[in-house]
MIMIMAR-32466 format. One record per residue (C-alpha): residue number from 1; residue in one letter; x, y, z. Coordinates in nm, 3 decimals. Layout:
BEGIN
@resi:NUM&resn:a&X:X&Y:Y&Z:Z
...
This chain:
BEGIN
@resi:1&resn:p&X:0.729&Y:-0.523&Z:2.977
@resi:2&resn:h&X:0.907&Y:-0.603&Z:2.651
@resi:3&resn:l&X:0.584&Y:-0.553&Z:2.455
@resi:4&resn:a&X:0.517&Y:-0.221&Z:2.627
@resi:5&resn:g&X:0.871&Y:-0.107&Z:2.545
@resi:6&resn:y&X:0.832&Y:-0.215&Z:2.183
@resi:7&resn:r&X:0.500&Y:-0.029&Z:2.153
@resi:8&resn:q&X:0.663&Y:0.296&Z:2.260
@resi:9&resn:v&X:0.960&Y:0.250&Z:2.024
@resi:10&resn:h&X:0.727&Y:0.151&Z:1.741
@resi:11&resn:g&X:0.526&Y:0.468&Z:1.794
@resi:12&resn:y&X:0.822&Y:0.702&Z:1.754
@resi:13&resn:v&X:0.980&Y:0.503&Z:1.469
@resi:14&resn:s&X:0.652&Y:0.486&Z:1.276
@resi:15&resn:l&X:0.604&Y:0.861&Z:1.322
@resi:16&resn:l&X:0.955&Y:0.926&Z:1.189
@resi:17&resn:v&X:0.895&Y:0.698&Z:0.889
@resi:18&resn:c&X:0.557&Y:0.856&Z:0.815
@resi:19&resn:v&X:0.685&Y:1.215&Z:0.836
@resi:20&resn:f&X:0.986&Y:1.135&Z:0.615
@resi:21&resn:g&X:0.770&Y:0.936&Z:0.373
@resi:22&resn:s&X:0.508&Y:1.211&Z:0.354
@resi:23&resn:v&X:0.770&Y:1.475&Z:0.269
@resi:24&resn:a&X:0.933&Y:1.242&Z:0.013
@resi:25&resn:n&X:0.600&Y:1.167&Z:-0.155
@resi:26&resn:v&X:0.506&Y:1.536&Z:-0.168
@resi:27&resn:l&X:0.839&Y:1.606&Z:-0.339
@resi:28&resn:n&X:0.780&Y:1.314&Z:-0.579
@resi:29&resn:i&X:0.438&Y:1.451&Z:-0.671
@resi:30&resn:a&X:0.578&Y:1.803&Z:-0.718
@resi:31&resn:v&X:0.852&Y:1.677&Z:-0.953
@resi:32&resn:l&X:0.651&Y:1.418&Z:-1.146
@resi:33&resn:t&X:0.362&Y:1.656&Z:-1.221
@resi:34&resn:r&X:0.582&Y:1.916&Z:-1.393
@resi:35&resn:r&X:0.495&Y:1.960&Z:-1.759
@resi:36&resn:e&X:0.834&Y:1.845&Z:-1.888
@resi:37&resn:m&X:0.803&Y:1.525&Z:-1.680
@resi:38&resn:s&X:0.471&Y:1.425&Z:-1.836
@resi:39&resn:s&X:0.473&Y:1.056&Z:-1.937
@resi:40&resn:p&X:0.261&Y:0.745&Z:-1.873
@resi:41&resn:t&X:0.522&Y:0.599&Z:-1.635
@resi:42&resn:n&X:0.542&Y:0.921&Z:-1.433
@resi:43&resn:a&X:0.163&Y:0.944&Z:-1.422
@resi:44&resn:i&X:0.147&Y:0.599&Z:-1.261
@resi:45&resn:l&X:0.426&Y:0.693&Z:-1.020
@resi:46&resn:t&X:0.228&Y:1.006&Z:-0.927
@resi:47&resn:g&X:-0.084&Y:0.800&Z:-0.857
@resi:48&resn:l&X:0.130&Y:0.565&Z:-0.646
@resi:49&resn:a&X:0.281&Y:0.857&Z:-0.452
@resi:50&resn:v&X:-0.066&Y:0.999&Z:-0.378
@resi:51&resn:a&X:-0.190&Y:0.664&Z:-0.243
@resi:52&resn:d&X:0.122&Y:0.618&Z:-0.027
@resi:53&resn:l&X:0.097&Y:0.977&Z:0.097
@resi:54&resn:l&X:-0.262&Y:0.917&Z:0.211
@resi:55&resn:v&X:-0.155&Y:0.601&Z:0.399
@resi:56&resn:m&X:0.121&Y:0.786&Z:0.584
@resi:57&resn:l&X:-0.079&Y:1.098&Z:0.663
@resi:58&resn:e&X:-0.366&Y:0.905&Z:0.818
@resi:59&resn:y&X:-0.126&Y:0.677&Z:1.010
@resi:60&resn:i&X:0.031&Y:0.970&Z:1.198
@resi:61&resn:p&X:-0.272&Y:1.041&Z:1.424
@resi:62&resn:f&X:-0.328&Y:0.664&Z:1.460
@resi:63&resn:a&X:0.031&Y:0.614&Z:1.583
@resi:64&resn:c&X:-0.002&Y:0.906&Z:1.823
@resi:65&resn:h&X:-0.326&Y:0.760&Z:1.959
@resi:66&resn:m&X:-0.215&Y:0.397&Z:1.989
@resi:67&resn:y&X:0.156&Y:0.403&Z:2.071
@resi:68&resn:l&X:0.267&Y:0.731&Z:2.226
@resi:69&resn:p&X:0.236&Y:0.812&Z:2.602
@resi:70&resn:q&X:-0.081&Y:0.649&Z:2.722
@resi:71&resn:r&X:-0.391&Y:0.844&Z:2.810
@resi:72&resn:p&X:-0.666&Y:0.714&Z:3.043
@resi:73&resn:k&X:-0.886&Y:0.440&Z:2.905
@resi:74&resn:r&X:-1.193&Y:0.662&Z:2.912
@resi:75&resn:e&X:-1.020&Y:0.894&Z:2.664
@resi:76&resn:r&X:-0.857&Y:0.629&Z:2.444
@resi:77&resn:y&X:-1.181&Y:0.437&Z:2.400
@resi:78&resn:s&X:-1.419&Y:0.724&Z:2.336
@resi:79&resn:y&X:-1.668&Y:0.692&Z:2.051
@resi:80&resn:g&X:-1.478&Y:0.947&Z:1.842
@resi:81&resn:w&X:-1.151&Y:0.755&Z:1.865
@resi:82&resn:a&X:-1.325&Y:0.423&Z:1.798
@resi:83&resn:l&X:-1.472&Y:0.575&Z:1.482
@resi:84&resn:f&X:-1.128&Y:0.699&Z:1.380
@resi:85&resn:v&X:-0.968&Y:0.355&Z:1.435
@resi:86&resn:l&X:-1.242&Y:0.194&Z:1.224
@resi:87&resn:l&X:-1.190&Y:0.447&Z:0.944
@resi:88&resn:h&X:-0.812&Y:0.405&Z:0.975
@resi:89&resn:a&X:-0.842&Y:0.030&Z:0.913
@resi:90&resn:q&X:-1.059&Y:0.090&Z:0.607
@resi:91&resn:v&X:-0.873&Y:0.385&Z:0.453
@resi:92&resn:s&X:-0.528&Y:0.232&Z:0.501
@resi:93&resn:q&X:-0.640&Y:-0.095&Z:0.341
@resi:94&resn:v&X:-0.802&Y:0.082&Z:0.044
@resi:95&resn:c&X:-0.500&Y:0.306&Z:-0.020
@resi:96&resn:h&X:-0.260&Y:0.013&Z:0.017
@resi:97&resn:t&X:-0.467&Y:-0.189&Z:-0.231
@resi:98&resn:i&X:-0.452&Y:0.104&Z:-0.475
@resi:99&resn:s&X:-0.071&Y:0.105&Z:-0.438
@resi:100&resn:i&X:-0.058&Y:-0.266&Z:-0.518
@resi:101&resn:w&X:-0.283&Y:-0.219&Z:-0.823
@resi:102&resn:l&X:-0.063&Y:0.063&Z:-0.952
@resi:103&resn:t&X:0.262&Y:-0.132&Z:-0.905
@resi:104&resn:v&X:0.118&Y:-0.416&Z:-1.114
@resi:105&resn:t&X:0.005&Y:-0.161&Z:-1.374
@resi:106&resn:l&X:0.353&Y:-0.009&Z:-1.370
@resi:107&resn:a&X:0.509&Y:-0.351&Z:-1.428
@resi:108&resn:v&X:0.276&Y:-0.421&Z:-1.722
@resi:109&resn:w&X:0.341&Y:-0.079&Z:-1.877
@resi:110&resn:r&X:0.716&Y:-0.114&Z:-1.838
@resi:111&resn:y&X:0.720&Y:-0.464&Z:-1.984
@resi:112&resn:i&X:0.531&Y:-0.343&Z:-2.290
@resi:113&resn:a&X:0.772&Y:-0.048&Z:-2.326
@resi:114&resn:v&X:1.072&Y:-0.284&Z:-2.325
@resi:115&resn:a&X:0.933&Y:-0.587&Z:-2.508
@resi:116&resn:y&X:0.704&Y:-0.411&Z:-2.759
@resi:117&resn:p&X:0.848&Y:-0.059&Z:-2.806
@resi:118&resn:q&X:0.676&Y:-0.021&Z:-3.143
@resi:119&resn:r&X:0.333&Y:-0.071&Z:-2.979
@resi:120&resn:n&X:0.406&Y:0.118&Z:-2.658
@resi:121&resn:r&X:0.246&Y:0.450&Z:-2.757
@resi:122&resn:e&X:-0.064&Y:0.273&Z:-2.887
@resi:123&resn:w&X:-0.117&Y:0.035&Z:-2.595
@resi:124&resn:c&X:0.014&Y:0.250&Z:-2.309
@resi:125&resn:g&X:-0.065&Y:0.606&Z:-2.413
@resi:126&resn:m&X:-0.151&Y:0.876&Z:-2.161
@resi:127&resn:q&X:-0.526&Y:0.833&Z:-2.206
@resi:128&resn:r&X:-0.516&Y:0.461&Z:-2.124
@resi:129&resn:t&X:-0.276&Y:0.529&Z:-1.838
@resi:130&resn:i&X:-0.517&Y:0.779&Z:-1.679
@resi:131&resn:a&X:-0.799&Y:0.525&Z:-1.725
@resi:132&resn:a&X:-0.591&Y:0.253&Z:-1.554
@resi:133&resn:i&X:-0.512&Y:0.484&Z:-1.260
@resi:134&resn:a&X:-0.878&Y:0.585&Z:-1.230
@resi:135&resn:c&X:-0.981&Y:0.218&Z:-1.233
@resi:136&resn:g&X:-0.748&Y:0.156&Z:-0.940
@resi:137&resn:y&X:-0.895&Y:0.440&Z:-0.737
@resi:138&resn:i&X:-1.252&Y:0.327&Z:-0.818
@resi:139&resn:f&X:-1.223&Y:-0.053&Z:-0.817
@resi:140&resn:c&X:-1.005&Y:-0.098&Z:-0.505
@resi:141&resn:p&X:-1.256&Y:0.060&Z:-0.261
@resi:142&resn:l&X:-1.520&Y:-0.180&Z:-0.400
@resi:143&resn:l&X:-1.285&Y:-0.475&Z:-0.353
@resi:144&resn:c&X:-1.258&Y:-0.390&Z:0.018
@resi:145&resn:v&X:-1.636&Y:-0.404&Z:0.081
@resi:146&resn:p&X:-1.603&Y:-0.725&Z:0.294
@resi:147&resn:l&X:-1.376&Y:-0.529&Z:0.529
@resi:148&resn:y&X:-1.637&Y:-0.255&Z:0.572
@resi:149&resn:l&X:-1.905&Y:-0.510&Z:0.659
@resi:150&resn:a&X:-1.694&Y:-0.728&Z:0.891
@resi:151&resn:f&X:-1.627&Y:-0.470&Z:1.164
@resi:152&resn:e&X:-1.828&Y:-0.219&Z:1.363
@resi:153&resn:i&X:-1.805&Y:-0.004&Z:1.675
@resi:154&resn:e&X:-1.928&Y:-0.192&Z:1.979
@resi:155&resn:p&X:-2.002&Y:-0.041&Z:2.324
@resi:156&resn:k&X:-1.861&Y:-0.220&Z:2.629
@resi:157&resn:i&X:-1.915&Y:-0.148&Z:2.998
@resi:158&resn:a&X:-1.589&Y:-0.107&Z:3.193
@resi:159&resn:f&X:-1.527&Y:-0.056&Z:3.566
@resi:160&resn:l&X:-1.290&Y:0.241&Z:3.595
@resi:161&resn:d&X:-1.113&Y:0.423&Z:3.875
@resi:162&resn:v&X:-1.100&Y:0.798&Z:3.932
@resi:163&resn:d&X:-0.810&Y:0.827&Z:3.685
@resi:164&resn:g&X:-1.013&Y:0.669&Z:3.407
@resi:165&resn:n&X:-0.825&Y:0.337&Z:3.400
@resi:166&resn:d&X:-0.927&Y:-0.016&Z:3.505
@resi:167&resn:a&X:-1.031&Y:-0.028&Z:3.872
@resi:168&resn:l&X:-0.990&Y:-0.319&Z:4.111
@resi:169&resn:p&X:-1.307&Y:-0.532&Z:4.142
@resi:170&resn:n&X:-1.351&Y:-0.439&Z:4.510
@resi:171&resn:s&X:-1.278&Y:-0.068&Z:4.463
@resi:172&resn:t&X:-1.520&Y:0.166&Z:4.641
@resi:173&resn:t&X:-1.437&Y:0.463&Z:4.419
@resi:174&resn:g&X:-1.478&Y:0.280&Z:4.090
@resi:175&resn:y&X:-1.763&Y:0.348&Z:3.849
@resi:176&resn:n&X:-1.910&Y:0.194&Z:3.535
@resi:177&resn:m&X:-1.853&Y:0.369&Z:3.203
@resi:178&resn:t&X:-1.934&Y:0.284&Z:2.844
@resi:179&resn:l&X:-1.623&Y:0.245&Z:2.629
@resi:180&resn:y&X:-1.623&Y:0.192&Z:2.252
@resi:181&resn:v&X:-1.406&Y:-0.058&Z:2.066
@resi:182&resn:v&X:-1.380&Y:-0.188&Z:1.710
@resi:183&resn:d&X:-1.501&Y:-0.548&Z:1.699
@resi:184&resn:l&X:-1.653&Y:-0.802&Z:1.462
@resi:185&resn:s&X:-1.997&Y:-0.698&Z:1.342
@resi:186&resn:e&X:-2.299&Y:-0.924&Z:1.371
@resi:187&resn:m&X:-2.263&Y:-0.989&Z:0.998
@resi:188&resn:g&X:-1.898&Y:-1.077&Z:1.051
@resi:189&resn:k&X:-1.985&Y:-1.329&Z:1.323
@resi:190&resn:a&X:-2.271&Y:-1.494&Z:1.131
@resi:191&resn:d&X:-2.232&Y:-1.843&Z:0.981
@resi:192&resn:n&X:-1.915&Y:-1.925&Z:1.177
@resi:193&resn:n&X:-1.744&Y:-1.599&Z:1.081
@resi:194&resn:l&X:-1.803&Y:-1.661&Z:0.710
@resi:195&resn:l&X:-1.760&Y:-1.294&Z:0.620
@resi:196&resn:m&X:-1.430&Y:-1.281&Z:0.809
@resi:197&resn:d&X:-1.307&Y:-1.583&Z:0.612
@resi:198&resn:v&X:-1.412&Y:-1.411&Z:0.288
@resi:199&resn:n&X:-1.230&Y:-1.098&Z:0.405
@resi:200&resn:f&X:-0.910&Y:-1.293&Z:0.476
@resi:201&resn:w&X:-0.924&Y:-1.466&Z:0.136
@resi:202&resn:v&X:-0.980&Y:-1.135&Z:-0.042
@resi:203&resn:y&X:-0.690&Y:-0.981&Z:0.152
@resi:204&resn:s&X:-0.453&Y:-1.277&Z:0.121
@resi:205&resn:v&X:-0.527&Y:-1.405&Z:-0.229
@resi:206&resn:v&X:-0.680&Y:-1.124&Z:-0.435
@resi:207&resn:i&X:-0.492&Y:-0.831&Z:-0.279
@resi:208&resn:k&X:-0.162&Y:-1.003&Z:-0.191
@resi:209&resn:i&X:-0.086&Y:-1.339&Z:-0.359
@resi:210&resn:i&X:-0.225&Y:-1.277&Z:-0.710
@resi:211&resn:p&X:-0.049&Y:-0.938&Z:-0.751
@resi:212&resn:c&X:0.273&Y:-1.090&Z:-0.613
@resi:213&resn:v&X:0.257&Y:-1.375&Z:-0.866
@resi:214&resn:a&X:0.182&Y:-1.126&Z:-1.144
@resi:215&resn:r&X:0.472&Y:-0.904&Z:-1.038
@resi:216&resn:t&X:0.706&Y:-1.204&Z:-1.016
@resi:217&resn:v&X:0.620&Y:-1.316&Z:-1.369
@resi:218&resn:l&X:0.645&Y:-0.962&Z:-1.505
@resi:219&resn:s&X:0.976&Y:-0.902&Z:-1.326
@resi:220&resn:l&X:1.124&Y:-1.218&Z:-1.477
@resi:221&resn:r&X:0.995&Y:-1.118&Z:-1.821
@resi:222&resn:l&X:1.143&Y:-0.771&Z:-1.773
@resi:223&resn:i&X:1.482&Y:-0.922&Z:-1.687
@resi:224&resn:c&X:1.468&Y:-1.140&Z:-2.000
@resi:225&resn:a&X:1.367&Y:-0.838&Z:-2.209
@resi:226&resn:l&X:1.657&Y:-0.636&Z:-2.064
@resi:227&resn:l&X:1.906&Y:-0.911&Z:-2.151
@resi:228&resn:d&X:1.762&Y:-0.933&Z:-2.502
@resi:229&resn:t&X:1.787&Y:-0.554&Z:-2.540
@resi:230&resn:k&X:2.149&Y:-0.566&Z:-2.425
@resi:231&resn:r&X:2.233&Y:-0.831&Z:-2.687
@resi:232&resn:r&X:2.065&Y:-0.627&Z:-2.961
@resi:233&resn:r&X:2.249&Y:-0.313&Z:-2.854
@resi:234&resn:e&X:2.584&Y:-0.491&Z:-2.861
@resi:235&resn:k&X:2.515&Y:-0.612&Z:-3.216
@resi:236&resn:l&X:2.405&Y:-0.262&Z:-3.316
@resi:237&resn:t&X:2.711&Y:-0.084&Z:-3.177
@resi:238&resn:s&X:2.956&Y:-0.343&Z:-3.310
@resi:239&resn:g&X:2.803&Y:-0.347&Z:-3.656
@resi:240&resn:s&X:2.770&Y:0.027&Z:-3.716
@resi:241&resn:g&X:2.932&Y:0.344&Z:-3.586
@resi:242&resn:s&X:2.684&Y:0.590&Z:-3.735
@resi:243&resn:r&X:2.531&Y:0.877&Z:-3.536
@resi:244&resn:k&X:2.188&Y:0.721&Z:-3.573
@resi:245&resn:s&X:2.307&Y:0.397&Z:-3.416
@resi:246&resn:t&X:2.476&Y:0.588&Z:-3.133
@resi:247&resn:r&X:2.159&Y:0.785&Z:-3.058
@resi:248&resn:l&X:1.952&Y:0.468&Z:-3.061
@resi:249&resn:a&X:2.197&Y:0.292&Z:-2.830
@resi:250&resn:e&X:2.190&Y:0.586&Z:-2.585
@resi:251&resn:k&X:1.809&Y:0.586&Z:-2.586
@resi:252&resn:e&X:1.806&Y:0.213&Z:-2.512
@resi:253&resn:r&X:2.056&Y:0.261&Z:-2.229
@resi:254&resn:q&X:1.828&Y:0.524&Z:-2.075
@resi:255&resn:t&X:1.535&Y:0.284&Z:-2.107
@resi:256&resn:d&X:1.743&Y:0.016&Z:-1.935
@resi:257&resn:r&X:1.824&Y:0.247&Z:-1.643
@resi:258&resn:t&X:1.459&Y:0.337&Z:-1.594
@resi:259&resn:t&X:1.353&Y:-0.027&Z:-1.617
@resi:260&resn:k&X:1.618&Y:-0.137&Z:-1.364
@resi:261&resn:m&X:1.501&Y:0.128&Z:-1.118
@resi:262&resn:l&X:1.137&Y:0.023&Z:-1.154
@resi:263&resn:l&X:1.240&Y:-0.342&Z:-1.132
@resi:264&resn:a&X:1.401&Y:-0.267&Z:-0.794
@resi:265&resn:v&X:1.075&Y:-0.105&Z:-0.678
@resi:266&resn:l&X:0.877&Y:-0.412&Z:-0.788
@resi:267&resn:l&X:1.113&Y:-0.651&Z:-0.609
@resi:268&resn:l&X:1.093&Y:-0.449&Z:-0.286
@resi:269&resn:f&X:0.714&Y:-0.464&Z:-0.303
@resi:270&resn:l&X:0.736&Y:-0.837&Z:-0.360
@resi:271&resn:l&X:0.957&Y:-0.890&Z:-0.054
@resi:272&resn:t&X:0.713&Y:-0.704&Z:0.172
@resi:273&resn:e&X:0.378&Y:-0.819&Z:0.031
@resi:274&resn:f&X:0.427&Y:-1.191&Z:-0.036
@resi:275&resn:p&X:0.496&Y:-1.293&Z:0.328
@resi:276&resn:q&X:0.186&Y:-1.099&Z:0.440
@resi:277&resn:g&X:-0.029&Y:-1.288&Z:0.191
@resi:278&resn:i&X:0.106&Y:-1.626&Z:0.304
@resi:279&resn:l&X:0.054&Y:-1.541&Z:0.673
@resi:280&resn:g&X:-0.297&Y:-1.419&Z:0.596
@resi:281&resn:m&X:-0.385&Y:-1.748&Z:0.426
@resi:282&resn:l&X:-0.243&Y:-1.950&Z:0.716
@resi:283&resn:s&X:-0.459&Y:-1.756&Z:0.962
@resi:284&resn:v&X:-0.787&Y:-1.848&Z:0.788
């Protein structure tokens, strides 16, 4: 009973989150793609917003199907819905992996902007930024190939009543019907579920743990770079009161604000992704 109650609450809450998140990401994309907002950092944030928008948009019909008022089994487990659930698992994982790739890219770009400002335009120009975003959208679907191969739609015979739900074994009005579910493929079951183990390692280590470690290191380096920038700014402002020094100090303060905001985004990602990676490894 508690699980059934949670499922219903989860359905409505997830719908609310997805609708709000979709609107927020559309607004982000609209603002960040304006000509005056053009910059490498904003380009990465736009790519991130697109990936997150895709995750939320495709989760809305999934939440309606899985968690909202239940329909008969014969409708919930039709071939069309089984195909949708399979595609949902694949698309959501691919888009989420793209988001992770882009957050790591964002951390690298921001660290270079703070630690090596004189090389920032050369190393992190718009052309290289577009290439990095494109690599994420091309490479991440390839990284998820084990997921595509590990699952398939499998037909199962069920004994249903006239309402389309499970019938009692001795029911005289029950009938057999083919239902379709997402299950391990033959390839996924082969060699003691070897492909599933590979899939879990790819998910836990390559997609979760390695990016989390990279983001942790980059976040710490960003914090050190911010502290170093603050010390340099204090020396600059105390040693000279010229307009040039004031303009430079204001520019550095703006850079600090942007970096702190992006650092908060990176830390939030870390708090949500790292536990998933650990749990995934423990389940192998």
